[in-house]
C-alpha positions as CSV (number, residue, x, y, z in Angstrom):
1,R,0.0,0.0,0.0
2,M,2.9,2.4,0.8
3,R,4.5,1.7,-2.6
4,R,1.2,2.1,-4.4
5,G,0.6,5.4,-2.8
6,L,3.9,7.0,-3.7
7,H,2.6,8.7,-6.8
8,G,-0.2,10.3,-4.8
9,R,2.2,11.4,-2.1
10,L,4.5,13.0,-4.7
11,L,1.5,15.0,-6.0
12,M,0.7,16.1,-2.5
13,A,4.4,17.1,-1.9
14,A,4.4,19.1,-5.2
15,A,1.3,20.9,-4.2
16,A,2.7,21.8,-0.7
17,C,6.0,22.9,-2.2
18,G,4.2,25.0,-4.9
19,L,2.0,26.7,-2.4
20,G,4.9,27.4,-0.1
21,T,7.0,28.8,-2.9
22,L,4.1,31.0,-4.0
23,L,3.7,32.4,-0.4
24,L,7.5,33.2,-0.3
25,L,7.4,35.0,-3.6
26,V,4.4,37.2,-3.0
27,T,4.3,37.8,0.8
28,R,5.6,40.8,2.6
29,Q,4.5,39.5,6.0
30,L,6.8,37.5,8.3
31,E,4.1,35.1,9.5
32,L,3.2,34.1,5.9
33,A,6.9,33.7,5.1
34,F,7.2,31.2,8.0
35,A,4.1,29.4,6.7
36,G,5.7,29.2,3.3
37,I,8.9,27.6,4.7
38,F,6.8,25.2,6.7
39,L,4.9,24.1,3.6
40,L,8.1,23.6,1.7
41,L,9.6,21.4,4.5
42,I,6.4,19.4,4.8
43,G,6.3,18.9,1.0
44,I,9.9,17.7,1.0
45,A,9.2,15.4,4.0
46,V,6.2,13.9,2.2
47,A,8.3,13.2,-0.9
48,T,11.2,11.7,1.1
49,P,9.8,8.0,1.2
50,A,9.7,8.1,-2.6
51,G,13.4,9.2,-2.7
52,V,14.2,6.4,-0.2
53,Y,12.5,3.8,-2.3
54,W,14.3,4.9,-5.5
55,L,17.7,5.3,-3.9
56,M,17.6,2.0,-2.0
57,G,16.5,0.1,-5.1
58,R,19.5,1.4,-7.0
59,L,21.9,0.6,-4.1
60,A,20.5,-2.9,-3.7
61,A,21.1,-3.6,-7.3
62,A,24.6,-2.2,-7.2
63,F,25.5,-4.2,-4.0
64,A,24.1,-7.4,-5.5
65,A,26.1,-6.9,-8.7
66,G,29.2,-6.5,-6.5
67,R,28.4,-9.6,-4.5
68,W,28.0,-7.6,-1.3
69,L,25.0,-9.6,-0.3
70,N,24.6,-8.4,3.3
71,L,24.5,-4.8,2.1
72,A,22.1,-5.7,-0.7
73,Y,19.8,-7.5,1.8
74,A,20.0,-4.4,4.1
75,A,19.0,-2.0,1.3
76,R,16.2,-4.4,0.2
77,S,14.9,-4.5,3.7
78,V,14.8,-0.7,4.0
79,Q,12.9,-0.6,0.7
80,A,10.5,-3.4,1.7
81,N,9.6,-1.7,5.0
82,L,9.0,1.7,3.6
83,C,6.0,2.4,5.8
84,R,8.5,2.4,8.8
85,T,11.8,3.5,7.2
86,G,10.3,6.3,5.1
87,P,9.0,8.4,7.9
88,A,12.1,7.7,10.0
89,V,14.3,9.0,7.2
90,A,12.1,12.0,6.7
91,A,12.3,12.8,10.5
92,L,16.1,12.5,10.5
93,M,16.4,14.5,7.3
94,I,14.4,17.4,8.6
95,A,16.4,17.4,11.9
96,V,19.7,17.3,10.1
97,A,18.5,20.0,7.6
98,A,17.6,22.2,10.6
99,F,21.0,21.5,12.1
100,T,22.8,22.4,8.9
101,G,20.6,25.3,7.9
102,I,20.9,27.0,11.3
103,G,24.6,26.5,11.3
104,V,25.0,28.1,7.8
105,M,22.7,30.9,8.8
106,V,24.6,31.7,12.0
107,G,27.9,31.5,10.1
108,S,26.7,33.8,7.4
109,F,25.4,36.3,10.0
110,R,28.7,36.3,11.8
111,A,30.7,36.8,8.6
112,S,28.4,39.6,7.6
113,V,28.7,41.3,11.0
114,S,32.5,40.9,11.0
115,D,32.7,42.5,7.5
116,W,30.4,45.3,8.6
117,L,32.5,46.0,11.7
118,D,35.6,46.3,9.5
119,Y,33.9,49.1,7.5
120,S,32.1,50.9,10.3
121,L,35.0,50.7,12.8
122,D,37.5,51.6,10.1
123,A,39.7,53.8,12.4
124,D,42.4,52.2,14.6
125,V,41.6,54.3,17.7
126,L,38.4,55.9,18.8
127,L,38.6,59.1,20.9
128,R,35.5,60.5,22.5
129,L,35.7,64.3,23.0
130,D,33.4,66.5,25.1
131,L,33.1,69.7,23.2
132,G,33.8,72.9,25.0
133,A,36.0,76.0,25.0
134,A,39.1,74.0,24.6
135,S,37.9,71.6,21.9
136,A,39.8,73.4,19.1
137,D,43.1,73.2,21.1
138,L,42.4,69.5,21.8
139,R,41.8,68.8,18.2
140,S,45.1,70.5,17.3
141,E,46.9,68.3,19.9
142,V,45.3,65.2,18.5
143,A,46.4,66.1,15.0
144,L,50.1,66.2,16.2
145,L,50.0,62.6,17.7
146,P,52.9,60.4,16.4
147,G,51.9,57.7,13.9
148,L,48.7,59.5,12.9
149,R,47.6,59.2,9.3
150,G,44.1,60.6,9.2
151,I,41.1,61.7,11.3
152,T,37.4,61.2,11.0
153,T,34.7,62.9,13.1
154,S,31.3,61.5,14.0
155,H,28.5,61.4,16.5
156,R,25.1,59.8,16.7
157,L,21.7,61.1,17.8
158,R,18.0,60.4,17.2
159,L,16.8,61.2,13.7
160,P,14.8,64.5,13.8
161,D,12.0,63.3,11.5
162,G,9.2,63.6,14.0
163,E,9.3,60.0,15.0
164,G,12.7,59.6,16.6
165,L,12.9,55.9,16.1
166,A,15.8,55.7,13.7
167,G,19.3,57.1,14.3
168,L,21.2,59.9,12.6
169,L,24.9,59.5,12.0
170,V,26.7,62.8,11.6
171,I,30.1,62.1,10.1
172,E,33.1,63.9,8.6
173,P,34.8,60.9,6.8
174,D,38.4,60.6,5.8
175,L,38.5,60.1,2.0
176,E,41.9,58.5,1.9
177,A,42.3,56.5,5.1
178,G,38.7,55.6,5.8
179,R,36.6,52.8,4.4
180,W,33.1,53.9,5.5
181,P,30.5,53.5,3.9
182,R,30.0,50.2,2.3
183,A,27.5,50.9,-0.4
184,D,26.8,50.4,-4.1
185,G,28.4,53.0,-6.3
186,D,31.6,55.0,-6.1
187,R,32.5,55.8,-2.5
188,E,34.2,59.1,-3.2
189,A,31.3,60.3,-5.4
190,L,28.8,59.4,-2.6
191,L,30.8,61.4,0.0
192,A,31.3,64.3,-2.4
193,R,27.6,64.6,-3.0
194,M,26.9,64.3,0.8
195,A,29.1,67.4,1.4
196,G,28.5,69.4,-1.9
197,Q,24.9,68.6,-2.7
198,E,23.8,68.0,0.9
199,E,22.5,64.5,0.2
200,L,21.8,61.9,2.8
201,L,22.7,58.2,2.9
202,V,20.3,55.8,4.5
203,S,20.8,52.2,5.7
204,E,19.2,49.2,4.1
205,A,16.9,48.7,7.1
206,F,15.7,52.3,7.0
207,A,15.1,52.2,3.2
208,R,13.1,48.9,3.5
209,R,11.1,49.9,6.5
210,R,10.2,53.3,5.2
211,G,9.9,52.4,1.6
212,F,12.6,54.9,0.4
213,A,14.9,54.5,-2.6
214,V,17.7,56.6,-4.1
215,G,16.3,59.9,-5.3
216,D,13.5,60.1,-2.8
217,E,13.2,62.9,-0.3
218,L,13.2,62.7,3.5
219,T,11.9,65.6,5.6
220,L,13.9,66.5,8.7
221,Y,13.3,69.2,11.3
222,G,16.2,71.6,12.0
223,R,16.7,75.0,13.5
224,D,14.6,76.7,10.8
225,G,11.9,74.2,10.6
226,P,11.2,71.2,8.2
227,R,13.5,70.7,5.2
228,A,13.4,68.0,2.5
229,W,16.7,66.2,1.9
230,R,17.5,64.0,-1.2
231,I,18.6,60.4,-0.5
232,G,21.8,59.9,-2.5
233,G,22.6,56.3,-1.6
234,V,22.0,53.2,0.5
235,F,24.7,51.7,2.8
236,V,25.1,48.6,4.9
237,D,24.5,48.9,8.6
238,Y,23.5,46.3,11.3
239,S,23.5,48.6,14.4
240,T,19.8,49.0,14.5
241,D,16.8,47.4,12.8
242,Q,15.0,50.8,12.9
243,G,17.5,52.1,10.4
244,L,20.2,54.8,10.2
245,V,20.5,58.0,8.2
246,A,24.0,59.5,7.6
247,M,24.7,63.3,7.1
248,E,27.9,65.1,6.4
249,R,29.0,67.0,9.5
250,G,29.5,70.4,7.9
251,V,26.0,70.2,6.4
252,F,24.6,69.2,9.8
253,L,26.1,72.2,11.5
254,R,24.4,74.6,9.0
255,Y,20.9,73.4,9.9
256,F,21.0,71.8,13.3
257,E,22.3,72.6,16.8
258,P,25.9,71.4,17.4
259,P,26.3,68.3,19.5
260,D,27.8,68.1,23.0
261,S,30.4,65.6,22.1
262,V,32.0,63.9,19.1
263,T,34.0,60.8,18.5
264,L,37.3,61.1,16.7
265,G,38.5,58.2,14.6
266,L,42.2,58.1,14.4
267,F,43.9,56.2,11.6
268,A,47.4,55.0,12.1
269,A,50.2,55.0,9.6
270,P,51.3,51.5,8.4
271,G,52.9,49.7,11.4
272,Q,52.2,52.6,13.8
273,A,48.9,51.4,15.4
274,D,50.6,50.6,18.8
275,T,52.5,53.9,18.8
276,L,49.3,55.9,18.1
277,L,47.4,54.0,20.7
278,A,50.1,54.6,23.4
279,A,50.3,58.3,22.5
280,T,46.6,58.7,22.6
281,R,46.4,57.1,26.0
282,R,49.1,59.4,27.4
283,L,47.0,62.3,26.1
284,V,43.9,60.9,27.7
285,A,45.6,60.5,31.1
286,E,46.2,64.3,31.2
287,R,42.6,65.3,30.4
288,D,39.3,64.2,31.9
289,E,37.1,65.1,28.9
290,L,38.7,62.4,26.7
291,R,37.9,58.7,26.4
292,V,39.9,56.4,24.3
293,T,39.0,52.9,22.9
294,S,40.8,50.6,20.5
295,S,38.7,49.6,17.5
296,A,40.2,46.1,17.6
297,F,38.9,45.7,21.1
298,L,35.4,46.9,20.1
299,K,35.4,44.4,17.2
300,E,36.4,41.6,19.5
301,I,33.8,42.4,22.1
302,S,31.1,42.7,19.5
303,L,31.8,39.3,18.1
304,V,31.9,37.8,21.6
305,V,28.5,39.2,22.3
306,F,27.3,37.9,18.9
307,D,28.5,34.4,19.7
308,R,26.8,34.5,23.1
309,T,23.6,35.6,21.5
310,F,23.5,32.6,19.2
311,T,24.5,30.1,21.9
312,I,20.9,29.0,22.2
313,T,20.8,28.0,18.6
314,Q,23.5,25.3,19.3
315,V,21.1,23.9,22.0
316,L,18.3,23.9,19.5
317,R,20.4,22.0,17.0
318,L,21.2,19.3,19.6
319,I,17.5,19.0,20.5
320,A,16.6,18.6,16.8
321,G,19.1,15.7,16.6
322,L,17.8,14.1,19.7
323,V,14.2,14.2,18.4
324,A,15.3,12.6,15.2
325,V,17.1,9.8,17.1
326,I,14.0,9.1,19.1
327,A,11.9,9.0,15.9
328,I,14.3,6.5,14.4
329,I,14.4,4.3,17.5
330,N,10.6,4.1,17.5
331,A,10.5,3.4,13.7
332,L,13.1,0.7,13.9
333,Q,11.6,-0.9,17.0
334,A,8.2,-1.1,15.2
335,Q,10.0,-2.6,12.2
336,R,11.7,-5.3,14.3
337,L,8.3,-6.2,15.8
338,D,6.8,-6.5,12.3
339,N,9.8,-8.6,11.1
340,R,10.0,-11.1,14.0
341,R,9.2,-14.0,11.6
342,E,11.9,-12.8,9.2
343,T,14.4,-12.5,12.0
344,A,13.5,-16.0,13.3
345,T,14.0,-17.4,9.8
346,L,17.5,-15.8,9.6
347,R,18.3,-17.2,13.1
348,A,17.1,-20.7,12.0
349,M,19.3,-20.5,8.9
350,G,22.3,-20.1,11.2
351,M,22.8,-16.3,11.5
352,R,24.3,-15.5,14.9
353,P,23.1,-12.6,17.1
354,G,26.2,-10.6,16.4
355,R,25.7,-11.0,12.7
356,L,22.1,-10.0,13.0
357,L,23.2,-6.8,14.9
358,L,25.7,-6.1,12.1
359,L,22.9,-6.4,9.6
360,S,20.7,-4.1,11.6
361,E,23.5,-1.5,11.8
362,M,24.0,-1.8,8.0
363,Q,20.3,-0.9,7.6
364,T,20.5,2.1,9.9
365,A,23.7,3.3,8.3
366,L,22.0,3.2,4.9
367,L,19.0,5.1,6.5
368,G,21.4,7.7,8.0
369,G,23.4,8.1,4.9
370,C,20.2,8.5,2.8
371,A,18.8,11.1,5.3
372,G,22.1,13.0,5.4
373,L,22.3,13.2,1.6
374,F,18.7,14.5,1.4
375,A,19.3,16.9,4.3
376,L,22.3,18.7,2.7
377,P,20.4,20.5,-0.1
378,V,17.4,21.0,2.2
379,G,19.6,22.6,4.8
380,L,21.1,24.9,2.3
381,L,17.7,25.9,1.0
382,L,16.5,26.5,4.6
383,A,19.5,28.7,5.4
384,W,19.0,30.6,2.2
385,L,15.3,31.3,3.0
386,L,16.1,32.4,6.5
387,I,18.8,34.8,5.3
388,V,17.3,36.2,2.2
389,V,13.6,36.1,3.0
390,V,12.9,36.0,6.7
391,N,15.9,38.2,7.7
392,R,14.9,40.9,5.2
393,L,11.2,40.9,6.4
394,A,12.2,40.9,10.0
395,F,15.0,43.4,10.1
396,G,15.4,44.8,6.6
397,W,19.0,43.7,6.4
398,N,20.9,42.1,3.5
399,M,23.3,39.4,4.7
400,M,25.9,37.4,2.9
401,F,25.1,33.7,2.2
402,L,28.2,31.7,3.0
403,W,28.5,28.0,3.5
404,Q,31.4,25.8,4.6
405,P,31.9,22.3,3.3
406,G,33.0,21.2,6.8
407,L,29.5,22.2,8.2
408,L,27.8,20.1,5.5
409,L,30.1,17.2,6.3
410,Q,29.2,17.5,10.0
411,G,25.5,17.2,9.1
412,L,26.1,14.0,7.0
413,I,28.2,12.5,9.8
414,L,25.6,13.5,12.4
415,A,22.9,11.7,10.4
416,I,24.9,8.5,10.1
417,L,26.0,8.4,13.7
418,A,22.5,9.2,14.9
419,A,21.1,6.3,12.8
420,L,23.8,3.9,14.0
421,A,23.1,4.9,17.7
422,A,19.4,4.5,17.1
423,G,19.8,1.0,15.6
424,L,21.5,-0.5,18.7
425,W,18.5,-0.7,21.0
426,P,15.9,-2.3,18.7
């Protein structure tokens, strides 16, 4: 009955996958995106027994041709007990796909954040300066520090757009030493338009949440009332999901009240980073209004916080594997109960208990390998959907999609080991 119903199940799987794909293509709501992913996974799981039947038939024929009769018998047994082995492989496949997909997603997020930190914290030393009567003299002293190659000035405040949810980055970038911003188009042209034509840059999250594009206008409230500003470009930023707007510092001072403090980004000459940091710390020790921080330290702390944030995902991956092992144990236990007469016949023909255990482990190894092979593309698909679809709808961010062969190999090994462990008890 299971084999006769494979074609109908494939049609059901195709319908579920088609509906899930349609939801992912047309929806702009996060809940419907999750529903689309769920339908895709359900469709793939329903189609898995057909894949098991086809693959085990090919393996059994190959093993028999090579006179590997125990392996051929194991593959035929998996194929013959499809009502038990099919759902077990589907359960393990989904679990390993989640294990792999979440790993790829977290690795991609981490690489994207690390790359963004390199651009946003492009200076070697960050010096916070409280503005006051002596600020000009302090700026002159900073400019004379040994090992200094360039300076950028920045500060952040709430965006004066009437809502105050997004952030405003006021920056005087260094054209030669700096790397900010990371955006499409020529960097020098973007910065030149920010200063000369008084254009704004907006982050991806801001543009997606507010529905802005390059060329649109954004109204901000300054000293003289509301003013429309042209958006000249979109840059990468992961500091806030509400979005960030960047304005050139000279332009900001023409229309808004000056800030109480600024952050100076100090760029070191090649090989002079330690010298510059030491000189900056000596300067800070003499003045209470200065605070100094190493950019390398901030990057390291940021990635440590990132890793701690995603620690729970490692626990979820282990739970998924445990659930799959339990599912396989139950399926194999039921299969053994169904096949008691077959087992008795093998024992009567002279098969020893140890040989019977070896045959059982061959079956579970084939189940695990089959589940692992099916899980690899499904895991990559799941990771891609989480990064490209769910992440954009939830936060408005564009993240890199990176996968490591070692992580895929871990998923395949996990599937085989889980199946082998599950096969011992039955």
